[in-house]
MDTraj code that builds the backbone (N, CA, C; nanometers):
import mdtraj as md
import numpy as np

residues = "MET LEU MET GLY SER TYR GLN HIS ASN ILE ASP SER LYS GLY ARG VAL ILE MET PRO ALA LYS PHE ARG GLU GLU LEU GLY GLU VAL PHE TYR ALA THR LYS GLY ILE ASP GLU THR ILE SER VAL MET SER ALA GLU ASP PHE GLN ALA LEU ARG GLU LYS ILE SER GLN LEU PRO THR ALA GLN THR LYS ASP LEU ASN ARG PHE LEU PHE SER SER ALA CYS GLU LEU VAL PRO ASP LYS ASN GLY ARG VAL LEU ILE SER GLN VAL LEU ARG ASP TYR ALA ARG LEU ASP LYS ASP VAL MET ILE ILE GLY THR GLY SER ARG VAL GLU ILE TRP ASP TYR ASP ARG TRP ASN ARG TYR ASN SER GLU ILE SER GLU SER GLN VAL VAL GLU ILE MET ASN LEU TYR ASN LEU".split()
xyz = np.array([
    [10.2040, 13.3450, 8.0123],
    [10.1117, 13.2445, 7.9698],
    [10.1550, 13.2213, 7.8151],
    [10.1498, 13.0875, 7.8147],
    [10.1850, 12.9918, 7.6954],
    [10.0882, 13.0083, 7.5768],
    [10.0564, 13.0816, 7.4759],
    [9.9738, 13.0965, 7.3842],
    [10.0360, 13.1286, 7.2415],
    [9.9797, 13.0952, 7.1460],
    [9.9940, 13.1061, 7.0154],
    [10.0127, 12.9705, 6.9528],
    [10.0457, 12.9644, 6.8246],
    [10.0290, 12.8260, 6.7458],
    [10.2018, 12.8805, 6.6217],
    [10.2596, 12.7703, 6.6606],
    [10.3785, 12.7998, 6.5303],
    [10.3978, 12.6193, 6.4617],
    [10.4322, 12.6307, 6.3443],
    [10.4377, 12.5418, 6.2556],
    [10.5922, 12.5195, 6.2513],
    [10.6438, 12.3996, 6.2849],
    [10.7908, 12.3622, 6.2770],
    [10.7968, 12.2069, 6.2035],
    [10.9088, 12.1812, 6.1728],
    [10.9570, 12.0335, 6.1122],
    [11.0318, 11.9499, 6.2198],
    [11.0167, 11.8194, 6.2371],
    [11.1112, 11.7553, 6.2975],
    [11.2098, 11.7259, 6.2186],
    [11.3119, 11.7247, 6.2448],
    [11.4668, 11.6684, 6.1525],
    [11.4556, 11.5113, 6.1882],
    [11.5523, 11.4776, 6.0929],
    [11.5490, 11.3312, 6.0995],
    [11.6337, 11.2519, 6.2211],
    [11.6711, 11.3262, 6.3231],
    [11.7149, 11.2996, 6.4474],
    [11.6019, 11.3246, 6.5388],
    [11.4975, 11.3908, 6.5185],
    [11.3625, 11.4025, 6.5995],
    [11.3752, 11.4979, 6.6729],
    [11.4648, 11.6102, 6.6197],
    [11.4708, 11.7496, 6.6861],
    [11.3454, 11.8217, 6.6314],
    [11.3309, 11.9084, 6.7138],
    [11.2337, 11.9990, 6.6681],
    [11.2439, 12.1805, 6.7821],
    [11.2601, 12.2581, 6.6843],
    [11.2910, 12.4028, 6.7296],
    [11.1448, 12.4380, 6.8314],
    [11.1725, 12.4545, 6.9252],
    [11.0934, 12.5076, 7.0453],
    [11.0740, 12.6603, 7.0118],
    [10.9481, 12.7209, 6.9953],
    [10.9393, 12.8521, 6.9617],
    [11.0162, 12.9578, 7.0904],
    [11.1053, 13.0462, 7.0517],
    [11.1598, 13.1413, 7.1707],
    [11.0570, 13.1666, 7.2758],
    [10.9327, 13.2036, 7.2613],
    [10.8389, 13.2747, 7.3333],
    [10.8243, 13.1588, 7.4491],
    [10.8133, 13.0473, 7.4008],
    [10.7656, 12.8946, 7.4887],
    [10.8997, 12.8892, 7.5693],
    [11.0355, 12.8747, 7.4932],
    [11.1533, 12.8339, 7.5781],
    [11.1666, 12.9503, 7.6846],
    [11.1248, 13.0787, 7.6731],
    [11.1487, 13.1918, 7.7799],
    [11.0651, 13.1553, 7.8853],
    [10.9415, 13.1056, 7.8730],
    [10.8451, 13.0657, 7.9949],
    [10.8671, 12.9441, 8.0111],
    [10.9048, 12.8340, 7.9471],
    [10.9344, 12.7038, 8.0286],
    [11.0835, 12.7163, 8.1224],
    [11.1720, 12.7873, 8.0744],
    [11.2830, 12.7651, 8.1394],
    [11.4101, 12.6996, 8.0705],
    [11.5047, 12.6788, 8.1270],
    [11.6353, 12.5920, 8.0701],
    [11.6056, 12.4603, 8.0495],
    [11.5287, 12.4157, 8.1268],
    [11.5156, 12.2524, 8.1334],
    [11.3523, 12.2532, 8.1601],
    [11.2904, 12.1540, 8.0596],
    [11.1332, 12.1403, 8.0747],
    [11.1087, 11.9913, 8.0602],
    [10.9910, 11.9425, 8.0445],
    [10.9665, 11.8161, 8.0626],
    [10.8836, 11.8130, 7.9628],
    [10.8562, 11.6830, 7.8962],
    [10.7516, 11.6167, 7.7833],
    [10.6869, 11.4918, 7.8092],
    [10.5783, 11.4581, 7.7839],
    [10.5015, 11.3653, 7.8406],
    [10.4052, 11.3341, 7.7199],
    [10.3245, 11.2212, 7.7430],
    [10.1953, 11.2060, 7.6502],
    [10.1006, 11.2814, 7.7209],
    [10.0164, 11.3265, 7.6181],
    [9.9195, 11.4307, 7.6254],
    [9.8080, 11.3646, 7.5846],
    [9.6908, 11.4353, 7.5921],
    [9.5539, 11.4035, 7.5604],
    [9.5506, 11.4226, 7.4130],
    [9.4753, 11.3349, 7.3332],
    [9.4373, 11.3686, 7.2120],
    [9.5553, 11.3292, 7.0998],
    [9.6245, 11.2039, 7.1476],
    [9.7929, 11.1655, 7.1099],
    [9.8675, 11.3054, 7.0579],
    [9.8794, 11.3742, 7.1645],
    [9.9647, 11.4734, 7.1449],
    [10.0747, 11.4513, 7.2317],
    [10.1951, 11.5614, 7.2315],
    [10.2846, 11.5772, 7.3344],
    [10.2491, 11.6734, 7.4346],
    [10.2591, 11.6664, 7.5557],
    [10.2228, 11.7743, 7.6446],
    [10.3571, 11.8004, 7.7012],
    [10.3930, 11.9585, 7.7232],
    [10.5122, 12.0131, 7.7421],
    [10.4754, 12.1077, 7.8412],
    [10.5596, 12.1229, 7.9802],
    [10.5516, 12.1698, 8.0577],
    [10.6609, 12.2235, 8.1224],
    [10.6915, 12.3353, 8.2184],
    [10.7796, 12.3541, 8.2827],
    [10.8373, 12.2509, 8.4075],
    [10.9696, 12.2439, 8.4602],
    [11.0216, 12.1668, 8.5466],
    [10.9300, 12.1816, 8.6761],
    [10.8925, 12.3305, 8.7076],
    [10.8321, 12.3745, 8.8503],
    [10.6609, 12.2777, 8.8161],
    [10.6185, 12.3105, 8.6933],
    [10.4846, 12.2618, 8.6809],
    [10.5021, 12.0929, 8.6874],
    [10.5594, 12.0491, 8.6250],
    [10.5888, 11.8661, 8.6039],
    [10.6062, 11.8375, 8.7205],
    [10.7111, 11.8958, 8.8310],
    [10.7451, 11.8647, 8.9539],
    [10.5735, 11.8606, 9.0393],
    [10.4863, 11.9673, 9.0241],
    [10.3914, 12.0005, 9.1195],
    [10.2753, 11.9122, 9.0384],
    [10.2586, 11.8470, 8.9328],
    [10.1869, 11.7494, 8.9121],
    [10.2381, 11.6043, 8.9581],
    [10.3762, 11.5966, 8.9605],
    [10.4328, 11.4691, 9.0162],
    [10.3600, 11.4413, 9.1418],
    [10.4077, 11.5759, 9.2350],
    [10.3595, 11.5813, 9.3666],
    [10.2230, 11.5425, 9.4147],
    [10.1370, 11.6175, 9.3285],
    [9.9843, 11.5935, 9.3571],
    [9.9515, 11.4716, 9.3377],
    [9.9937, 11.4263, 9.2145],
    [9.9558, 11.2470, 9.2237],
    [10.0185, 11.1744, 9.3100],
    [10.1412, 11.2043, 9.3482],
    [10.1913, 11.1118, 9.4508],
    [10.1183, 11.0978, 9.5880],
    [10.0191, 11.2426, 9.6255],
    [9.9695, 11.2590, 9.7239],
    [9.8257, 11.1399, 9.7271],
    [9.7592, 11.0874, 9.6198],
    [9.6533, 11.0100, 9.5868],
    [9.7150, 10.8475, 9.5977],
    [9.6065, 10.8024, 9.6337],
    [9.6370, 10.6427, 9.6522],
    [9.6865, 10.5669, 9.5084],
    [9.8129, 10.4946, 9.5534],
    [9.8495, 10.4428, 9.4371],
    [9.7645, 10.3369, 9.3312],
    [9.6788, 10.2693, 9.4153],
    [9.6054, 10.1846, 9.3343],
    [9.4986, 10.2544, 9.2243],
    [9.4560, 10.3950, 9.2869],
    [9.3798, 10.4689, 9.2004],
    [9.4557, 10.5402, 9.0883],
    [9.5946, 10.5632, 9.0992],
    [9.6682, 10.6433, 8.9724],
    [9.7657, 10.5646, 8.9245],
    [9.7774, 10.4221, 8.9584],
    [9.8810, 10.3666, 8.8955],
    [9.8599, 10.3881, 8.7362],
    [9.7576, 10.3461, 8.6667],
    [9.7406, 10.3577, 8.5207],
    [9.8010, 10.5529, 8.4669],
    [9.7568, 10.6465, 8.5496],
    [9.8024, 10.7733, 8.5270],
    [9.9559, 10.7809, 8.5414],
    [10.0015, 10.7080, 8.6260],
    [10.1509, 10.7447, 8.6673],
    [10.2005, 10.6739, 8.5347],
    [10.1897, 10.5352, 8.5136],
    [10.2282, 10.4619, 8.3814],
    [10.2375, 10.5608, 8.2434],
    [10.0948, 10.6119, 8.2304],
    [10.0702, 10.7126, 8.1253],
    [10.1627, 10.8065, 8.1078],
    [10.1728, 10.8868, 8.2201],
    [10.2718, 11.0190, 8.2193],
    [10.4162, 11.0018, 8.2419],
    [10.4447, 10.9115, 8.3259],
    [10.5935, 10.9077, 8.3503],
    [10.6796, 10.8201, 8.2770],
    [10.6247, 10.6962, 8.2285],
    [10.6832, 10.6237, 8.1453],
    [10.7515, 10.6646, 8.0345],
    [10.6559, 10.7630, 7.9789],
    [10.7080, 10.8028, 7.8441],
    [10.7773, 10.9485, 7.8727],
    [10.7920, 11.0195, 7.9996],
    [10.8225, 11.1430, 8.0152],
    [10.9719, 11.1640, 7.9951],
    [11.0321, 11.2811, 7.9343],
    [11.1656, 11.3078, 7.8902],
    [11.1974, 11.4231, 7.9221],
    [11.3310, 11.4661, 7.9610],
    [11.3582, 11.6047, 8.0103],
    [11.4394, 11.6580, 7.9041],
    [11.3934, 11.7706, 7.8358],
    [11.4124, 11.8570, 7.7241],
    [11.4896, 11.9851, 7.7615],
    [11.5952, 11.9770, 7.7034],
    [11.7229, 12.0951, 7.7226],
    [11.7526, 12.1509, 7.5484],
    [11.6914, 12.2729, 7.5298],
    [11.7156, 12.3305, 7.4240],
    [11.8335, 12.3429, 7.3909],
    [11.9129, 12.2960, 7.2709],
    [12.0493, 12.3425, 7.2141],
    [12.0445, 12.4843, 7.2213],
    [12.1985, 12.5128, 7.1685],
    [12.1994, 12.6736, 7.1049],
    [12.1030, 12.7097, 7.0021],
    [12.0569, 12.6335, 6.9422],
    [11.9709, 12.6685, 6.8006],
    [11.8075, 12.6703, 6.8223],
    [11.7926, 12.6243, 6.9598],
    [11.6396, 12.6199, 7.0145],
    [11.6088, 12.4918, 7.0137],
    [11.6415, 12.3868, 6.9403],
    [11.5949, 12.2453, 6.9242],
    [11.5984, 12.1724, 7.0536],
    [11.4783, 12.1021, 7.0585],
    [11.4698, 11.9659, 7.1518],
    [11.4848, 11.8581, 7.0882],
    [11.5119, 11.7546, 7.1540],
    [11.5335, 11.6209, 7.1326],
    [11.4018, 11.5546, 7.1728],
    [11.2843, 11.5042, 7.0739],
    [11.1687, 11.4412, 7.1068],
    [11.2111, 11.3231, 7.1302],
    [11.1847, 11.2345, 7.2235],
    [11.2163, 11.1018, 7.2226],
    [11.1280, 10.9917, 7.1246],
    [11.1776, 10.8866, 7.0665],
    [11.1301, 10.8216, 6.9915],
    [10.9773, 10.7555, 7.0340],
    [10.9690, 10.7305, 7.1753],
    [10.8246, 10.6727, 7.2298],
    [10.7565, 10.7973, 7.1980],
    [10.7635, 10.9003, 7.2326],
    [10.6807, 11.0229, 7.2133],
    [10.6313, 11.0373, 7.0849],
    [10.7277, 11.0571, 6.9932],
    [10.6897, 11.0658, 6.8520],
    [10.5998, 10.9775, 6.7941],
    [10.6256, 10.8339, 6.8551],
    [10.5531, 10.7346, 6.7963],
    [10.4175, 10.7462, 6.8683],
    [10.3873, 10.7954, 6.9774],
    [10.2696, 10.8317, 7.0661],
    [10.1591, 10.9188, 6.9750],
    [10.2583, 11.0346, 6.9450],
    [10.1848, 11.1228, 6.8789],
    [10.1585, 11.1196, 6.7340],
    [10.1956, 11.0280, 6.6879],
    [10.2540, 10.9958, 6.5307],
    [10.3167, 11.0884, 6.4342],
    [10.4178, 11.1630, 6.5272],
    [10.4986, 11.2956, 6.4640],
    [10.5949, 11.2443, 6.3583],
    [10.6025, 11.2907, 6.2397],
    [10.6786, 11.2283, 6.1449],
    [10.7854, 11.3326, 6.0766],
    [10.6958, 11.4766, 6.0094],
    [10.7603, 11.6015, 5.9553],
    [10.7165, 11.7033, 6.0268],
    [10.5797, 11.7334, 5.9691],
    [10.5306, 11.8731, 6.0150],
    [10.4663, 11.8395, 6.1418],
    [10.4864, 11.9542, 6.2369],
    [10.4090, 11.9594, 6.3633],
    [10.3520, 12.1063, 6.3849],
    [10.2728, 12.1172, 6.4539],
    [10.2062, 12.2373, 6.5263],
    [10.2234, 12.2257, 6.6559],
    [10.3008, 12.3591, 6.7025],
    [10.3462, 12.3733, 6.8410],
    [10.2388, 12.4775, 6.9038],
    [10.1621, 12.4272, 6.9964],
    [10.0687, 12.5558, 7.0356],
    [10.0789, 12.5805, 7.2124],
    [10.0528, 12.6760, 7.2564],
    [10.0588, 12.6968, 7.3712],
    [9.8760, 12.7261, 7.4153],
    [9.8705, 12.6537, 7.5410],
    [9.7588, 12.6156, 7.5709],
    [9.7153, 12.6660, 7.7163],
    [9.7929, 12.7965, 7.7280],
    [9.7911, 12.8728, 7.8923],
    [9.8907, 12.8238, 7.9693],
    [9.8850, 12.7117, 8.0296],
    [10.0067, 12.6586, 8.1477],
    [10.1021, 12.5463, 8.0566],
    [10.0659, 12.5081, 7.9568],
    [10.1403, 12.4139, 7.8659],
    [10.1384, 12.4465, 7.7443],
    [10.2261, 12.3334, 7.6786],
    [10.2607, 12.3366, 7.5356],
    [10.2465, 12.2490, 7.4976],
    [10.1631, 12.2055, 7.3769],
    [10.1146, 12.0549, 7.3141],
    [10.1916, 12.0887, 7.1604],
    [10.2370, 11.9439, 7.1280],
    [10.2952, 11.9489, 7.0113],
    [10.2004, 11.8338, 6.9220],
    [10.1633, 11.8684, 6.8209],
    [10.0434, 11.7877, 6.7360],
    [10.1329, 11.7450, 6.5848],
    [10.0693, 11.6521, 6.5579],
    [10.1034, 11.6153, 6.4156],
    [10.0432, 11.7390, 6.3731],
    [10.0987, 11.7973, 6.2051],
    [10.0103, 11.9017, 6.1866],
    [9.8813, 11.8921, 6.1037],
    [9.8703, 11.7727, 6.0241],
    [9.7694, 11.7488, 5.9828],
    [9.6501, 11.7043, 6.0708],
    [9.6705, 11.6378, 6.1804],
    [9.5962, 11.6347, 6.2765],
    [9.5220, 11.7327, 6.3656],
    [9.6207, 11.8072, 6.3561],
    [9.5828, 11.9716, 6.4098],
    [9.4742, 12.0294, 6.3425],
    [9.4956, 12.0224, 6.2307],
    [9.4110, 12.1025, 6.1121],
    [9.2828, 12.0399, 6.1288],
    [9.2758, 11.9007, 6.1375],
    [9.1443, 11.8085, 6.1350],
    [9.0873, 11.8698, 6.2447],
    [9.1598, 11.8713, 6.3568],
    [9.0944, 11.8899, 6.5120],
    [9.0135, 12.0408, 6.5030],
    [9.1070, 12.1316, 6.4484],
    [9.0456, 12.2511, 6.4538],
    [8.9046, 12.2840, 6.3244],
    [8.9255, 12.1644, 6.2552],
    [8.7818, 12.2192, 6.1512],
    [8.7043, 12.1130, 6.2264],
    [8.7132, 12.0277, 6.3084],
    [8.6154, 11.9490, 6.3581],
    [8.5262, 12.0420, 6.4758],
    [8.6003, 12.0909, 6.5521],
    [8.5304, 12.1954, 6.6889],
    [8.4761, 12.2818, 6.6275],
    [8.3385, 12.3132, 6.6950],
    [8.2606, 12.4187, 6.6609],
    [8.2504, 12.5339, 6.7703],
    [8.2204, 12.6515, 6.7330],
    [8.1848, 12.7684, 6.7994],
    [8.1067, 12.7353, 6.9273],
    [7.9956, 12.6518, 6.8925],
    [7.8919, 12.6244, 6.9811],
    [7.9359, 12.5060, 7.0831],
    [8.0499, 12.4545, 7.0642],
    [8.0888, 12.3607, 7.1392],
    [8.1794, 12.4461, 7.2411],
    [8.2436, 12.5102, 7.1998],
    [8.3085, 12.6097, 7.2883],
    [8.2366, 12.7188, 7.3906],
    [8.1404, 12.7714, 7.3575],
    [8.0208, 12.8262, 7.3952],
    [7.9589, 12.7364, 7.4871],
    [7.9370, 12.6283, 7.4725],
    [7.8805, 12.5228, 7.5778],
    [7.9652, 12.5246, 7.6927],
    [8.0779, 12.4772, 7.6485],
    [8.1833, 12.4495, 7.7713],
    [8.1805, 12.5941, 7.8706],
    [8.2094, 12.7091, 7.7998],
    [8.1946, 12.8329, 7.8518],
    [8.1198, 12.8538, 7.9592],
    [7.9674, 12.8492, 7.8949],
    [7.8522, 12.8268, 7.9902],
    [7.8252, 12.7173, 8.1089],
    [7.9229, 12.6121, 8.0815],
    [7.8974, 12.5268, 8.1713],
    [7.9838, 12.5591, 8.2837],
    [8.0875, 12.6344, 8.2536],
    [8.1839, 12.6719, 8.3748],
    [8.1781, 12.8390, 8.3995],
    [8.0797, 12.8866, 8.3424],
    [8.0458, 13.0357, 8.4018],
    [8.1908, 13.0867, 8.3651],
    [8.2244, 13.0930, 8.2369],
    [8.3388, 13.1520, 8.1687],
    [8.2806, 13.2882, 8.0845],
])
top = md.Topology()
chain = top.add_chain()
for i, resn in enumerate(residues, 1):
    res = top.add_residue(resn, chain, resSeq=i)
    for name in ("N", "CA", "C"):
        top.add_atom(name, md.element.get_by_symbol(name[0]), res)
traj = md.Trajectory(xyz[None], top)
């Protein structure tokens, strides 16, 4: 399970260290694409392929916007010997990543956030909101 939070910096070439715990679970090659809340969503090759297959079984007319959103910006990530991955300029621009980032595990995916936006998000979400969602889904 992908869990935990790690603060890192993006270097001048657009590379960031993917935490070792996440690399172990994601595999040797994994994929990044636009995520919700102006984040970068990172998933294993298997999960990315499963998502692609699931979407491809739906009517194109209904999924064209989703396909464009997810796949036009998607890129393959292969860590170098130091565990760094190159985040494309398109994704860095989308997530407004400049220097400080927060890399978080969300169960089956990793999200890469701008550090300041992550802190704002955390300060704005309340325990009562989480409890309400848990109650809605009987968790």
